[in-house]
PDB file of N, CA, C and O in Angstrom, chain B, residues numbered from 101:
ATOM      1  N   MET B 101      83.360  82.481 137.925  1.00  0.00           N
ATOM      2  CA  MET B 101      83.371  81.097 137.518  1.00  0.00           C
ATOM      3  C   MET B 101      81.966  80.458 137.669  1.00  0.00           C
ATOM      4  O   MET B 101      81.454  79.819 136.749  1.00  0.00           O
ATOM      5  N   THR B 102      81.378  80.652 138.840  1.00  0.00           N
ATOM      6  CA  THR B 102      80.081  80.061 139.166  1.00  0.00           C
ATOM      7  C   THR B 102      79.034  80.610 138.295  1.00  0.00           C
ATOM      8  O   THR B 102      78.208  79.868 137.764  1.00  0.00           O
ATOM      9  N   ARG B 103      79.039  82.045 138.107  1.00  0.00           N
ATOM     10  CA  ARG B 103      78.070  82.585 137.122  1.00  0.00           C
ATOM     11  C   ARG B 103      78.273  82.172 135.688  1.00  0.00           C
ATOM     12  O   ARG B 103      77.297  82.045 134.949  1.00  0.00           O
ATOM     13  N   ALA B 104      79.330  81.989 135.325  1.00  0.00           N
ATOM     14  CA  ALA B 104      79.584  81.481 133.863  1.00  0.00           C
ATOM     15  C   ALA B 104      79.064  80.111 133.742  1.00  0.00           C
ATOM     16  O   ALA B 104      78.439  79.746 132.746  1.00  0.00           O
ATOM     17  N   LEU B 105      79.331  79.304 134.804  1.00  0.00           N
ATOM     18  CA  LEU B 105      78.768  77.842 134.638  1.00  0.00           C
ATOM     19  C   LEU B 105      77.191  77.968 134.670  1.00  0.00           C
ATOM     20  O   LEU B 105      76.485  77.286 133.927  1.00  0.00           O
ATOM     21  N   GLY B 106      76.713  78.821 135.515  1.00  0.00           N
ATOM     22  CA  GLY B 106      75.263  78.923 135.588  1.00  0.00           C
ATOM     23  C   GLY B 106      74.653  79.383 134.187  1.00  0.00           C
ATOM     24  O   GLY B 106      73.591  78.914 133.779  1.00  0.00           O
ATOM     25  N   LEU B 107      75.330  80.254 133.532  1.00  0.00           N
ATOM     26  CA  LEU B 107      74.941  80.774 132.270  1.00  0.00           C
ATOM     27  C   LEU B 107      74.939  79.706 131.334  1.00  0.00           C
ATOM     28  O   LEU B 107      73.961  79.483 130.621  1.00  0.00           O
ATOM     29  N   VAL B 108      76.073  78.975 131.295  1.00  0.00           N
ATOM     30  CA  VAL B 108      76.099  77.768 130.267  1.00  0.00           C
ATOM     31  C   VAL B 108      75.016  76.710 130.584  1.00  0.00           C
ATOM     32  O   VAL B 108      74.441  76.166 129.641  1.00  0.00           O
ATOM     33  N   LEU B 109      74.730  76.416 131.759  1.00  0.00           N
ATOM     34  CA  LEU B 109      73.615  75.505 131.980  1.00  0.00           C
ATOM     35  C   LEU B 109      72.315  76.145 131.727  1.00  0.00           C
ATOM     36  O   LEU B 109      71.429  75.418 131.278  1.00  0.00           O
ATOM     37  N   LEU B 110      72.066  77.331 131.931  1.00  0.00           N
ATOM     38  CA  LEU B 110      70.759  78.055 131.497  1.00  0.00           C
ATOM     39  C   LEU B 110      70.684  77.914 130.122  1.00  0.00           C
ATOM     40  O   LEU B 110      69.661  77.433 129.635  1.00  0.00           O
ATOM     41  N   LEU B 111      71.759  78.315 129.305  1.00  0.00           N
ATOM     42  CA  LEU B 111      71.710  78.415 127.795  1.00  0.00           C
ATOM     43  C   LEU B 111      71.476  76.882 127.329  1.00  0.00           C
ATOM     44  O   LEU B 111      70.671  76.692 126.417  1.00  0.00           O
ATOM     45  N   SER B 112      72.083  75.880 127.861  1.00  0.00           N
ATOM     46  CA  SER B 112      72.025  74.532 127.391  1.00  0.00           C
ATOM     47  C   SER B 112      70.520  74.051 127.442  1.00  0.00           C
ATOM     48  O   SER B 112      69.950  73.438 126.539  1.00  0.00           O
ATOM     49  N   GLY B 113      69.930  74.462 128.745  1.00  0.00           N
ATOM     50  CA  GLY B 113      68.738  74.028 129.127  1.00  0.00           C
ATOM     51  C   GLY B 113      67.590  74.764 128.162  1.00  0.00           C
ATOM     52  O   GLY B 113      66.507  74.243 127.894  1.00  0.00           O
ATOM     53  N   CYS B 114      67.996  75.968 127.728  1.00  0.00           N
ATOM     54  CA  CYS B 114      67.031  76.623 126.738  1.00  0.00           C
ATOM     55  C   CYS B 114      67.133  75.719 125.428  1.00  0.00           C
ATOM     56  O   CYS B 114      66.079  75.393 124.882  1.00  0.00           O
ATOM     57  N   VAL B 115      68.173  75.360 124.975  1.00  0.00           N
ATOM     58  CA  VAL B 115      68.292  74.632 123.772  1.00  0.00           C
ATOM     59  C   VAL B 115      67.562  73.224 123.807  1.00  0.00           C
ATOM     60  O   VAL B 115      67.013  72.780 122.799  1.00  0.00           O
ATOM     61  N   VAL B 116      67.583  72.544 125.013  1.00  0.00           N
ATOM     62  CA  VAL B 116      66.935  71.331 125.193  1.00  0.00           C
ATOM     63  C   VAL B 116      65.428  71.570 125.109  1.00  0.00           C
ATOM     64  O   VAL B 116      64.730  70.838 124.409  1.00  0.00           O
ATOM     65  N   VAL B 117      64.914  72.586 125.814  1.00  0.00           N
ATOM     66  CA  VAL B 117      63.548  72.959 125.787  1.00  0.00           C
ATOM     67  C   VAL B 117      63.180  73.192 124.370  1.00  0.00           C
ATOM     68  O   VAL B 117      62.167  72.649 123.930  1.00  0.00           O
ATOM     69  N   GLN B 118      63.878  73.915 123.651  1.00  0.00           N
ATOM     70  CA  GLN B 118      63.530  74.401 122.215  1.00  0.00           C
ATOM     71  C   GLN B 118      63.457  73.221 121.400  1.00  0.00           C
ATOM     72  O   GLN B 118      62.554  73.167 120.564  1.00  0.00           O
ATOM     73  N   LYS B 119      64.415  72.091 121.532  1.00  0.00           N
ATOM     74  CA  LYS B 119      64.405  70.879 120.738  1.00  0.00           C
ATOM     75  C   LYS B 119      63.113  70.058 121.058  1.00  0.00           C
ATOM     76  O   LYS B 119      62.460  69.538 120.154  1.00  0.00           O
ATOM     77  N   VAL B 120      62.791  69.966 122.296  1.00  0.00           N
ATOM     78  CA  VAL B 120      61.626  69.243 122.766  1.00  0.00           C
ATOM     79  C   VAL B 120      60.353  69.862 122.288  1.00  0.00           C
ATOM     80  O   VAL B 120      59.466  69.123 121.861  1.00  0.00           O
ATOM     81  N   ASP B 121      60.168  71.322 122.328  1.00  0.00           N
ATOM     82  CA  ASP B 121      59.141  71.964 121.827  1.00  0.00           C
ATOM     83  C   ASP B 121      59.092  71.877 120.296  1.00  0.00           C
ATOM     84  O   ASP B 121      57.985  71.891 119.758  1.00  0.00           O
ATOM     85  N   THR B 122      60.149  71.792 119.590  1.00  0.00           N
ATOM     86  CA  THR B 122      60.155  71.669 118.069  1.00  0.00           C
ATOM     87  C   THR B 122      59.694  70.197 117.739  1.00  0.00           C
ATOM     88  O   THR B 122      58.932  69.963 116.801  1.00  0.00           O
ATOM     89  N   ALA B 123      60.200  69.225 118.563  1.00  0.00           N
ATOM     90  CA  ALA B 123      59.801  67.762 118.309  1.00  0.00           C
ATOM     91  C   ALA B 123      58.143  67.616 118.463  1.00  0.00           C
ATOM     92  O   ALA B 123      57.447  66.985 117.668  1.00  0.00           O
ATOM     93  N   ILE B 124      57.683  68.269 119.552  1.00  0.00           N
ATOM     94  CA  ILE B 124      56.333  68.227 119.807  1.00  0.00           C
ATOM     95  C   ILE B 124      55.492  68.875 118.543  1.00  0.00           C
ATOM     96  O   ILE B 124      54.552  68.304 117.990  1.00  0.00           O
ATOM     97  N   ASP B 125      55.946  70.021 118.235  1.00  0.00           N
ATOM     98  CA  ASP B 125      55.216  70.716 117.168  1.00  0.00           C
ATOM     99  C   ASP B 125      55.339  69.909 115.779  1.00  0.00           C
ATOM    100  O   ASP B 125      54.337  69.796 115.074  1.00  0.00           O
ATOM    101  N   CYS B 126      56.486  69.387 115.414  1.00  0.00           N
ATOM    102  CA  CYS B 126      56.679  68.708 114.218  1.00  0.00           C
ATOM    103  C   CYS B 126      55.758  67.262 114.335  1.00  0.00           C
ATOM    104  O   CYS B 126      55.113  66.859 113.367  1.00  0.00           O
ATOM    105  N   HIS B 127      55.777  66.694 115.363  1.00  0.00           N
ATOM    106  CA  HIS B 127      54.905  65.503 115.430  1.00  0.00           C
ATOM    107  C   HIS B 127      53.472  65.790 115.454  1.00  0.00           C
ATOM    108  O   HIS B 127      52.689  64.935 115.040  1.00  0.00           O
ATOM    109  N   GLY B 128      53.037  66.955 115.916  1.00  0.00           N
ATOM    110  CA  GLY B 128      51.599  67.247 115.965  1.00  0.00           C
ATOM    111  C   GLY B 128      51.147  67.574 114.520  1.00  0.00           C
ATOM    112  O   GLY B 128      50.109  67.118 114.041  1.00  0.00           O
ATOM    113  N   VAL B 129      51.952  68.351 113.895  1.00  0.00           N
ATOM    114  CA  VAL B 129      51.694  68.845 112.486  1.00  0.00           C
ATOM    115  C   VAL B 129      51.687  67.537 111.450  1.00  0.00           C
ATOM    116  O   VAL B 129      50.812  67.328 110.610  1.00  0.00           O
ATOM    117  N   CYS B 130      52.701  66.815 111.662  1.00  0.00           N
ATOM    118  CA  CYS B 130      52.867  65.636 110.753  1.00  0.00           C
ATOM    119  C   CYS B 130      51.885  64.488 110.984  1.00  0.00           C
ATOM    120  O   CYS B 130      51.397  63.888 110.026  1.00  0.00           O
ATOM    121  N   SER B 131      51.622  64.209 112.126  1.00  0.00           N
ATOM    122  CA  SER B 131      50.640  63.276 112.535  1.00  0.00           C
ATOM    123  C   SER B 131      49.214  63.649 112.128  1.00  0.00           C
ATOM    124  O   SER B 131      48.451  62.806 111.656  1.00  0.00           O
ATOM    125  N   ARG B 132      48.870  64.916 112.316  1.00  0.00           N
ATOM    126  CA  ARG B 132      47.674  65.459 112.059  1.00  0.00           C
ATOM    127  C   ARG B 132      47.343  65.463 110.358  1.00  0.00           C
ATOM    128  O   ARG B 132      46.240  65.320 109.830  1.00  0.00           O
ATOM    129  N   TYR B 133      48.470  65.643 109.791  1.00  0.00           N
ATOM    130  CA  TYR B 133      48.309  65.656 108.175  1.00  0.00           C
ATOM    131  C   TYR B 133      47.875  64.323 107.787  1.00  0.00           C
ATOM    132  O   TYR B 133      46.924  64.138 107.028  1.00  0.00           O
ATOM    133  N   GLN B 134      48.692  63.234 108.397  1.00  0.00           N
ATOM    134  CA  GLN B 134      48.367  61.802 108.150  1.00  0.00           C
ATOM    135  C   GLN B 134      46.814  61.589 108.492  1.00  0.00           C
ATOM    136  O   GLN B 134      46.070  61.111 107.636  1.00  0.00           O
ATOM    137  N   SER B 135      46.387  61.920 109.638  1.00  0.00           N
ATOM    138  CA  SER B 135      45.038  61.591 110.089  1.00  0.00           C
ATOM    139  C   SER B 135      43.910  62.311 109.314  1.00  0.00           C
ATOM    140  O   SER B 135      42.813  61.786 109.127  1.00  0.00           O
ATOM    141  N   CYS B 136      44.239  63.530 108.881  1.00  0.00           N
ATOM    142  CA  CYS B 136      43.205  64.296 108.113  1.00  0.00           C
ATOM    143  C   CYS B 136      43.265  64.170 106.532  1.00  0.00           C
ATOM    144  O   CYS B 136      42.257  64.354 105.849  1.00  0.00           O
ATOM    145  N   PHE B 137      44.478  63.853 105.993  1.00  0.00           N
ATOM    146  CA  PHE B 137      44.501  63.852 104.496  1.00  0.00           C
ATOM    147  C   PHE B 137      45.003  62.627 103.933  1.00  0.00           C
ATOM    148  O   PHE B 137      44.518  62.269 102.860  1.00  0.00           O
ATOM    149  N   GLU B 138      45.984  61.852 104.533  1.00  0.00           N
ATOM    150  CA  GLU B 138      46.664  60.724 103.735  1.00  0.00           C
ATOM    151  C   GLU B 138      47.037  59.703 104.838  1.00  0.00           C
ATOM    152  O   GLU B 138      47.993  59.832 105.603  1.00  0.00           O
ATOM    153  N   SER B 139      46.204  58.724 104.825  1.00  0.00           N
ATOM    154  CA  SER B 139      46.647  57.682 106.006  1.00  0.00           C
ATOM    155  C   SER B 139      47.837  56.953 105.690  1.00  0.00           C
ATOM    156  O   SER B 139      48.294  56.272 106.608  1.00  0.00           O
ATOM    157  N   THR B 140      48.428  56.944 104.619  1.00  0.00           N
ATOM    158  CA  THR B 140      49.798  56.271 104.318  1.00  0.00           C
ATOM    159  C   THR B 140      50.858  57.310 104.476  1.00  0.00           C
ATOM    160  O   THR B 140      52.017  56.998 104.202  1.00  0.00           O
ATOM    161  N   TYR B 141      50.590  58.466 104.875  1.00  0.00           N
ATOM    162  CA  TYR B 141      51.710  59.584 104.981  1.00  0.00           C
ATOM    163  C   TYR B 141      52.741  58.955 105.885  1.00  0.00           C
ATOM    164  O   TYR B 141      52.439  58.201 106.810  1.00  0.00           O
ATOM    165  N   ASP B 142      53.966  59.302 105.575  1.00  0.00           N
ATOM    166  CA  ASP B 142      55.184  58.871 106.317  1.00  0.00           C
ATOM    167  C   ASP B 142      55.492  59.928 107.441  1.00  0.00           C
ATOM    168  O   ASP B 142      56.312  60.832 107.286  1.00  0.00           O
ATOM    169  N   VAL B 143      54.792  59.740 108.532  1.00  0.00           N
ATOM    170  CA  VAL B 143      54.932  60.681 109.651  1.00  0.00           C
ATOM    171  C   VAL B 143      56.416  60.903 110.001  1.00  0.00           C
ATOM    172  O   VAL B 143      56.891  62.038 110.016  1.00  0.00           O
ATOM    173  N   SER B 144      57.188  59.730 110.301  1.00  0.00           N
ATOM    174  CA  SER B 144      58.481  59.781 110.632  1.00  0.00           C
ATOM    175  C   SER B 144      59.416  60.503 109.799  1.00  0.00           C
ATOM    176  O   SER B 144      60.330  61.146 110.315  1.00  0.00           O
ATOM    177  N   ALA B 145      59.233  60.436 108.386  1.00  0.00           N
ATOM    178  CA  ALA B 145      60.068  61.208 107.612  1.00  0.00           C
ATOM    179  C   ALA B 145      59.633  62.601 107.586  1.00  0.00           C
ATOM    180  O   ALA B 145      60.474  63.466 107.338  1.00  0.00           O
ATOM    181  N   CYS B 146      58.408  62.925 107.816  1.00  0.00           N
ATOM    182  CA  CYS B 146      57.889  64.453 107.850  1.00  0.00           C
ATOM    183  C   CYS B 146      58.582  65.020 109.181  1.00  0.00           C
ATOM    184  O   CYS B 146      59.173  66.100 109.157  1.00  0.00           O
ATOM    185  N   GLU B 147      58.486  64.280 110.283  1.00  0.00           N
ATOM    186  CA  GLU B 147      59.013  64.731 111.477  1.00  0.00           C
ATOM    187  C   GLU B 147      60.468  65.075 111.463  1.00  0.00           C
ATOM    188  O   GLU B 147      60.873  66.112 111.990  1.00  0.00           O
ATOM    189  N   LEU B 148      61.318  64.161 110.824  1.00  0.00           N
ATOM    190  CA  LEU B 148      62.718  64.402 110.550  1.00  0.00           C
ATOM    191  C   LEU B 148      63.035  65.577 109.695  1.00  0.00           C
ATOM    192  O   LEU B 148      63.984  66.302 109.992  1.00  0.00           O
ATOM    193  N   ARG B 149      62.263  65.817 108.605  1.00  0.00           N
ATOM    194  CA  ARG B 149      62.428  66.986 107.748  1.00  0.00           C
ATOM    195  C   ARG B 149      62.054  68.264 108.593  1.00  0.00           C
ATOM    196  O   ARG B 149      62.737  69.287 108.531  1.00  0.00           O
ATOM    197  N   CYS B 150      61.007  68.158 109.333  1.00  0.00           N
ATOM    198  CA  CYS B 150      60.679  69.240 110.183  1.00  0.00           C
ATOM    199  C   CYS B 150      61.613  69.721 111.294  1.00  0.00           C
ATOM    200  O   CYS B 150      61.833  70.905 111.547  1.00  0.00           O
ATOM    201  N   ARG B 151      62.158  68.623 111.956  1.00  0.00           N
ATOM    202  CA  ARG B 151      63.141  69.012 112.988  1.00  0.00           C
ATOM    203  C   ARG B 151      64.450  69.359 112.409  1.00  0.00           C
ATOM    204  O   ARG B 151      65.171  70.151 113.016  1.00  0.00           O
ATOM    205  N   ASP B 152      64.854  68.801 111.204  1.00  0.00           N
ATOM    206  CA  ASP B 152      66.049  69.275 110.691  1.00  0.00           C
ATOM    207  C   ASP B 152      66.042  70.716 110.170  1.00  0.00           C
ATOM    208  O   ASP B 152      67.010  71.470 110.275  1.00  0.00           O
ATOM    209  N   ALA B 153      64.930  71.024 109.629  1.00  0.00           N
ATOM    210  CA  ALA B 153      64.635  72.377 108.994  1.00  0.00           C
ATOM    211  C   ALA B 153      64.543  73.425 110.211  1.00  0.00           C
ATOM    212  O   ALA B 153      64.989  74.568 110.108  1.00  0.00           O
ATOM    213  N   SER B 154      64.009  73.000 111.211  1.00  0.00           N
ATOM    214  CA  SER B 154      63.808  73.779 112.416  1.00  0.00           C
ATOM    215  C   SER B 154      65.003  74.125 113.166  1.00  0.00           C
ATOM    216  O   SER B 154      65.083  75.199 113.763  1.00  0.00           O
ATOM    217  N   SER B 155      65.980  73.224 113.162  1.00  0.00           N
ATOM    218  CA  SER B 155      67.258  73.304 113.733  1.00  0.00           C
ATOM    219  C   SER B 155      68.149  74.296 113.173  1.00  0.00           C
ATOM    220  O   SER B 155      69.031  74.834 113.843  1.00  0.00           O
ATOM    221  N   THR B 156      67.892  74.590 111.731  1.00  0.00           N
ATOM    222  CA  THR B 156      68.724  75.566 110.964  1.00  0.00           C
ATOM    223  C   THR B 156      68.019  76.885 110.635  1.00  0.00           C
ATOM    224  O   THR B 156      68.662  77.890 110.333  1.00  0.00           O
ATOM    225  N   ASP B 157      66.754  76.861 110.696  1.00  0.00           N
ATOM    226  CA  ASP B 157      65.963  77.996 110.313  1.00  0.00           C
ATOM    227  C   ASP B 157      64.799  78.393 111.386  1.00  0.00           C
ATOM    228  O   ASP B 157      63.765  77.754 111.578  1.00  0.00           O
ATOM    229  N   GLY B 158      65.174  79.508 111.994  1.00  0.00           N
ATOM    230  CA  GLY B 158      64.279  79.887 113.198  1.00  0.00           C
ATOM    231  C   GLY B 158      62.942  80.276 112.595  1.00  0.00           C
ATOM    232  O   GLY B 158      61.913  80.146 113.260  1.00  0.00           O
ATOM    233  N   ASP B 159      62.923  80.761 111.329  1.00  0.00           N
ATOM    234  CA  ASP B 159      61.605  81.153 110.823  1.00  0.00           C
ATOM    235  C   ASP B 159      60.750  79.894 110.664  1.00  0.00           C
ATOM    236  O   ASP B 159      59.575  79.868 111.031  1.00  0.00           O
ATOM    237  N   TYR B 160      61.410  78.790 110.073  1.00  0.00           N
ATOM    238  CA  TYR B 160      60.633  77.483 109.833  1.00  0.00           C
ATOM    239  C   TYR B 160      60.146  76.935 111.246  1.00  0.00           C
ATOM    240  O   TYR B 160      59.013  76.467 111.358  1.00  0.00           O
ATOM    241  N   ARG B 161      61.009  77.002 112.306  1.00  0.00           N
ATOM    242  CA  ARG B 161      60.662  76.585 113.635  1.00  0.00           C
ATOM    243  C   ARG B 161      59.459  77.403 114.278  1.00  0.00           C
ATOM    244  O   ARG B 161      58.670  76.905 115.081  1.00  0.00           O
ATOM    245  N   ARG B 162      59.415  78.679 113.844  1.00  0.00           N
ATOM    246  CA  ARG B 162      58.362  79.571 114.307  1.00  0.00           C
ATOM    247  C   ARG B 162      56.939  79.183 113.510  1.00  0.00           C
ATOM    248  O   ARG B 162      55.845  79.256 114.071  1.00  0.00           O
ATOM    249  N   LYS B 163      57.100  78.796 112.233  1.00  0.00           N
ATOM    250  CA  LYS B 163      56.019  78.421 111.430  1.00  0.00           C
ATOM    251  C   LYS B 163      55.446  77.067 111.879  1.00  0.00           C
ATOM    252  O   LYS B 163      54.230  76.892 111.952  1.00  0.00           O
ATOM    253  N   ALA B 164      56.310  76.148 112.168  1.00  0.00           N
ATOM    254  CA  ALA B 164      55.904  74.768 112.795  1.00  0.00           C
ATOM    255  C   ALA B 164      55.102  75.017 114.081  1.00  0.00           C
ATOM    256  O   ALA B 164      54.045  74.426 114.302  1.00  0.00           O
ATOM    257  N   ASP B 165      55.645  75.915 114.922  1.00  0.00           N
ATOM    258  CA  ASP B 165      54.968  76.173 116.240  1.00  0.00           C
ATOM    259  C   ASP B 165      53.511  76.815 115.943  1.00  0.00           C
ATOM    260  O   ASP B 165      52.478  76.432 116.490  1.00  0.00           O
ATOM    261  N   MET B 166      53.592  77.787 115.049  1.00  0.00           N
ATOM    262  CA  MET B 166      52.286  78.406 114.661  1.00  0.00           C
ATOM    263  C   MET B 166      51.214  77.421 114.022  1.00  0.00           C
ATOM    264  O   MET B 166      50.009  77.433 114.272  1.00  0.00           O
ATOM    265  N   CYS B 167      51.852  76.599 113.180  1.00  0.00           N
ATOM    266  CA  CYS B 167      50.937  75.597 112.545  1.00  0.00           C
ATOM    267  C   CYS B 167      50.319  74.669 113.582  1.00  0.00           C
ATOM    268  O   CYS B 167      49.126  74.372 113.515  1.00  0.00           O
ATOM    269  N   ASN B 168      51.091  74.225 114.507  1.00  0.00           N
ATOM    270  CA  ASN B 168      50.658  73.166 115.491  1.00  0.00           C
ATOM    271  C   ASN B 168      49.662  73.937 116.368  1.00  0.00           C
ATOM    272  O   ASN B 168      48.607  73.389 116.687  1.00  0.00           O
ATOM    273  N   ALA B 169      49.951  75.204 116.778  1.00  0.00           N
ATOM    274  CA  ALA B 169      48.961  75.887 117.598  1.00  0.00           C
ATOM    275  C   ALA B 169      47.714  76.133 116.949  1.00  0.00           C
ATOM    276  O   ALA B 169      46.692  76.123 117.634  1.00  0.00           O
ATOM    277  N   CYS B 170      47.652  76.371 115.617  1.00  0.00           N
ATOM    278  CA  CYS B 170      46.439  76.606 114.977  1.00  0.00           C
ATOM    279  C   CYS B 170      45.586  75.315 114.745  1.00  0.00           C
ATOM    280  O   CYS B 170      44.370  75.320 114.938  1.00  0.00           O
ATOM    281  N   ILE B 171      46.230  74.273 114.349  1.00  0.00           N
ATOM    282  CA  ILE B 171      45.410  73.076 114.085  1.00  0.00           C
ATOM    283  C   ILE B 171      44.865  72.294 115.458  1.00  0.00           C
ATOM    284  O   ILE B 171      43.908  71.520 115.443  1.00  0.00           O
ATOM    285  N   SER B 172      45.599  72.611 116.578  1.00  0.00           N
ATOM    286  CA  SER B 172      45.439  71.728 117.679  1.00  0.00           C
ATOM    287  C   SER B 172      44.078  71.612 118.098  1.00  0.00           C
ATOM    288  O   SER B 172      43.700  70.503 118.477  1.00  0.00           O
ATOM    289  N   GLU B 173      43.226  72.636 118.092  1.00  0.00           N
ATOM    290  CA  GLU B 173      41.900  72.671 118.619  1.00  0.00           C
ATOM    291  C   GLU B 173      40.757  72.709 117.535  1.00  0.00           C
ATOM    292  O   GLU B 173      39.585  72.980 117.796  1.00  0.00           O
ATOM    293  N   ARG B 174      41.214  72.424 116.373  1.00  0.00           N
ATOM    294  CA  ARG B 174      40.206  72.438 115.215  1.00  0.00           C
ATOM    295  C   ARG B 174      40.005  71.181 114.514  1.00  0.00           C
ATOM    296  O   ARG B 174      40.925  70.366 114.434  1.00  0.00           O
ATOM    297  N   SER B 175      38.858  70.970 114.001  1.00  0.00           N
ATOM    298  CA  SER B 175      38.529  69.834 113.198  1.00  0.00           C
ATOM    299  C   SER B 175      39.426  69.768 111.926  1.00  0.00           C
ATOM    300  O   SER B 175      40.024  70.776 111.550  1.00  0.00           O
ATOM    301  N   CYS B 176      39.518  68.624 111.286  1.00  0.00           N
ATOM    302  CA  CYS B 176      40.442  68.549 110.116  1.00  0.00           C
ATOM    303  C   CYS B 176      40.005  69.587 109.044  1.00  0.00           C
ATOM    304  O   CYS B 176      40.850  70.160 108.355  1.00  0.00           O
ATOM    305  N   ALA B 177      38.571  69.840 108.904  1.00  0.00           N
ATOM    306  CA  ALA B 177      37.967  70.619 107.848  1.00  0.00           C
ATOM    307  C   ALA B 177      38.268  72.209 108.172  1.00  0.00           C
ATOM    308  O   ALA B 177      38.571  73.024 107.300  1.00  0.00           O
ATOM    309  N   SER B 178      38.141  72.489 109.479  1.00  0.00           N
ATOM    310  CA  SER B 178      38.348  73.871 109.875  1.00  0.00           C
ATOM    311  C   SER B 178      39.729  74.154 109.797  1.00  0.00           C
ATOM    312  O   SER B 178      40.114  75.214 109.305  1.00  0.00           O
ATOM    313  N   ALA B 179      40.607  73.199 110.291  1.00  0.00           N
ATOM    314  CA  ALA B 179      42.256  73.535 110.129  1.00  0.00           C
ATOM    315  C   ALA B 179      42.503  73.733 108.652  1.00  0.00           C
ATOM    316  O   ALA B 179      43.254  74.649 108.316  1.00  0.00           O
ATOM    317  N   THR B 180      41.957  72.981 107.760  1.00  0.00           N
ATOM    318  CA  THR B 180      42.368  73.048 106.504  1.00  0.00           C
ATOM    319  C   THR B 180      42.219  74.540 105.848  1.00  0.00           C
ATOM    320  O   THR B 180      43.092  74.953 105.083  1.00  0.00           O
ATOM    321  N   PHE B 181      41.217  75.233 106.140  1.00  0.00           N
ATOM    322  CA  PHE B 181      40.803  76.550 105.752  1.00  0.00           C
ATOM    323  C   PHE B 181      41.521  77.617 106.646  1.00  0.00           C
ATOM    324  O   PHE B 181      42.093  78.565 106.107  1.00  0.00           O
ATOM    325  N   ALA B 182      41.499  77.474 107.981  1.00  0.00           N
ATOM    326  CA  ALA B 182      41.952  78.444 108.832  1.00  0.00           C
ATOM    327  C   ALA B 182      43.543  78.444 108.993  1.00  0.00           C
ATOM    328  O   ALA B 182      44.134  79.443 109.404  1.00  0.00           O
ATOM    329  N   CYS B 183      44.159  77.332 108.664  1.00  0.00           N
ATOM    330  CA  CYS B 183      45.467  77.340 108.975  1.00  0.00           C
ATOM    331  C   CYS B 183      46.364  77.215 107.790  1.00  0.00           C
ATOM    332  O   CYS B 183      47.555  76.955 107.965  1.00  0.00           O
ATOM    333  N   VAL B 184      45.938  77.360 106.760  1.00  0.00           N
ATOM    334  CA  VAL B 184      46.582  77.158 105.393  1.00  0.00           C
ATOM    335  C   VAL B 184      47.980  78.091 105.459  1.00  0.00           C
ATOM    336  O   VAL B 184      49.055  77.632 105.074  1.00  0.00           O
ATOM    337  N   VAL B 185      47.854  79.320 105.939  1.00  0.00           N
ATOM    338  CA  VAL B 185      49.082  80.015 105.872  1.00  0.00           C
ATOM    339  C   VAL B 185      50.104  79.675 106.800  1.00  0.00           C
ATOM    340  O   VAL B 185      51.284  79.844 106.491  1.00  0.00           O
ATOM    341  N   GLU B 186      49.723  79.144 108.077  1.00  0.00           N
ATOM    342  CA  GLU B 186      50.586  78.761 109.035  1.00  0.00           C
ATOM    343  C   GLU B 186      51.251  77.438 108.585  1.00  0.00           C
ATOM    344  O   GLU B 186      52.447  77.295 108.838  1.00  0.00           O
ATOM    345  N   CYS B 187      50.637  76.545 107.996  1.00  0.00           N
ATOM    346  CA  CYS B 187      51.021  75.056 107.679  1.00  0.00           C
ATOM    347  C   CYS B 187      51.548  74.907 106.272  1.00  0.00           C
ATOM    348  O   CYS B 187      52.163  73.853 106.110  1.00  0.00           O
ATOM    349  N   ALA B 188      51.471  75.641 105.280  1.00  0.00           N
ATOM    350  CA  ALA B 188      51.773  75.484 104.011  1.00  0.00           C
ATOM    351  C   ALA B 188      53.326  75.163 103.823  1.00  0.00           C
ATOM    352  O   ALA B 188      53.726  74.482 102.879  1.00  0.00           O
ATOM    353  N   ALA B 189      54.071  75.640 104.676  1.00  0.00           N
ATOM    354  CA  ALA B 189      55.628  75.479 104.602  1.00  0.00           C
ATOM    355  C   ALA B 189      55.949  74.190 105.221  1.00  0.00           C
ATOM    356  O   ALA B 189      57.010  73.647 104.914  1.00  0.00           O
ATOM    357  N   ILE B 190      55.090  73.597 106.122  1.00  0.00           N
ATOM    358  CA  ILE B 190      55.530  72.446 106.936  1.00  0.00           C
ATOM    359  C   ILE B 190      55.188  71.129 106.262  1.00  0.00           C
ATOM    360  O   ILE B 190      56.050  70.254 106.173  1.00  0.00           O
ATOM    361  N   VAL B 191      53.863  70.943 105.747  1.00  0.00           N
ATOM    362  CA  VAL B 191      53.446  69.751 105.060  1.00  0.00           C
ATOM    363  C   VAL B 191      52.982  70.106 103.816  1.00  0.00           C
ATOM    364  O   VAL B 191      52.616  71.258 103.584  1.00  0.00           O
ATOM    365  N   PRO B 192      52.958  69.096 102.866  1.00  0.00           N
ATOM    366  CA  PRO B 192      52.440  69.382 101.503  1.00  0.00           C
ATOM    367  C   PRO B 192      51.146  69.999 101.386  1.00  0.00           C
ATOM    368  O   PRO B 192      50.681  70.253 100.274  1.00  0.00           O
TER     369      PRO B 192
END
């Protein structure tokens, strides 16, 4: 019984961590698109789309993570060329 409860707590903890990580990735990608390309871009709507897609599609979640990692240390111009493959499915 104790092991089963521990496993349930561990798995639910992993889900929470995954959701937080996804929210961070989605926010990073969407807000960066706004700051680099379109100042009126709706970051909230982008984040919602990203989180929804990530919750049902592990590949999308992986792409959002890869995109955020790719753009995080680059200038807007550098990220545009270096991260196009990673970010194309996440933002327009």
